[in-house]
C-alpha positions in Angstrom: 139.2 106.8 98.8 139.0 103.4 100.2 136.2 101.9 100.9 135.1 99.9 103.9 133.4 96.6 103.3 132.8 93.6 105.4 136.3 92.1 105.3 138.0 95.4 106.3 135.7 97.8 108.4 137.2 96.7 111.3 140.5 97.5 109.9 139.0 101.3 109.3 137.1 101.5 112.3 140.2 101.2 114.6 142.3 104.1 112.4 138.9 106.6 112.9 140.6 105.8 116.3 144.3 106.1 115.7 144.8 102.3 116.7 146.4 99.9 113.9 144.5 96.9 114.1 145.7 94.0 112.0 144.3 90.8 111.1 145.5 87.6 112.5 144.9 83.6 111.7 144.0 81.3 114.1 145.5 78.9 111.9 149.1 79.8 111.9 149.0 83.1 114.1 150.8 85.4 111.9 149.5 88.9 111.2 148.5 90.3 107.7 147.9 93.1 105.9 145.9 94.4 103.7 142.3 92.8 105.6 141.9 89.4 103.6 138.9 86.6 103.8 142.0 84.4 103.9 145.5 83.9 105.1 147.7 84.6 103.3 150.3 82.2 104.6 148.3 79.0 105.5 144.9 80.0 103.3 142.6 79.5 106.9 140.0 81.5 107.4 139.2 82.7 110.9 141.3 85.8 112.5 141.7 87.3 115.6 141.4 91.4 115.4 145.1 92.7 117.4 146.0 96.3 117.7 149.6 96.3 117.2 152.8 98.7 117.7 152.5 100.9 114.7 156.6 101.2 114.6 158.7 99.6 112.0 161.7 100.5 109.5 161.7 101.8 106.1 162.1 98.5 104.0 161.6 100.5 100.5 160.1 104.2 99.5 159.8 106.6 96.1 159.5 110.5 95.5 156.6 111.2 93.8 156.8 113.6 92.1 155.2 113.8 88.9 150.7 113.8 89.1 149.8 109.9 87.7 146.5 111.2 88.9 144.3 114.5 88.7 143.3 113.4 92.8 147.5 114.0 94.3 148.3 117.0 91.8 148.2 119.4 94.5 150.2 116.6 97.5 153.5 116.5 94.7 155.6 115.8 96.2 154.6 113.1 98.5 156.9 109.9 99.5 155.5 106.3 99.3 157.0 103.9 101.4 156.9 99.9 102.6 157.1 99.6 105.9 157.9 96.4 108.2 156.7 96.5 111.3 158.3 95.3 114.1 155.7 93.4 115.1 156.4 90.4 112.6 159.2 90.5 110.1 158.1 90.6 106.9 154.7 92.3 107.3 154.9 95.4 105.5 152.5 98.5 105.0 152.4 100.6 101.8 151.9 103.6 102.6 152.9 107.5 102.9 155.4 108.9 104.7 154.4 112.5 105.8 155.8 115.1 107.8 158.9 115.1 105.3 160.8 117.5 103.4 161.1 117.3 100.0 165.2 117.7 100.7 165.7 115.4 103.5 167.4 112.2 102.6 165.9 108.9 103.1 167.2 105.2 104.1 165.5 101.8 103.9 166.6 100.7 107.9 165.4 104.2 108.9 162.9 103.8 112.0 159.1 105.1 111.3 155.8 105.3 113.4 151.9 105.7 112.6 150.1 108.6 112.3 147.0 109.2 111.4 145.1 111.9 109.3 141.2 112.6 108.8 140.1 112.6 105.3 136.7 113.3 104.9 135.2 109.9 106.6 138.1 107.9 106.2 140.8 107.9 109.0 143.8 107.0 107.1 147.2 104.7 108.7 150.0 107.2 107.7 153.6 106.7 108.9 156.2 109.4 109.9 159.9 109.3 111.1 161.0 108.3 114.4 162.3 112.0 115.7 165.6 109.8 117.4 166.0 113.3 120.0 163.2 111.6 122.0 
């Protein structure tokens, strides 16, 4: 389970409200994830916290079918995705893809959207495929 701290507590508080909120640098204006003490682009240390759309595309993915930790045995198989968010080119989040059957054919570039799962006292942002029938 994640452990919110002074740097990331805004992110977890927003997730508990089912909102995806990221840091935006005062110096260069770029968004970043995960939360850090300084900007990964320009090294500035002042940020706004902004809500993003929660939409993007699969940049990369892997299906995990072997337990790499005892805590994940009952979750197998699961899909880990690198999502490139629509809000900024090259802004990527490593997360889970939920709501897919093990035989689902995935592809890079597939559209996804954020969903939230509460696990005890923490709410975790994850992603699901966008339903093309909407």
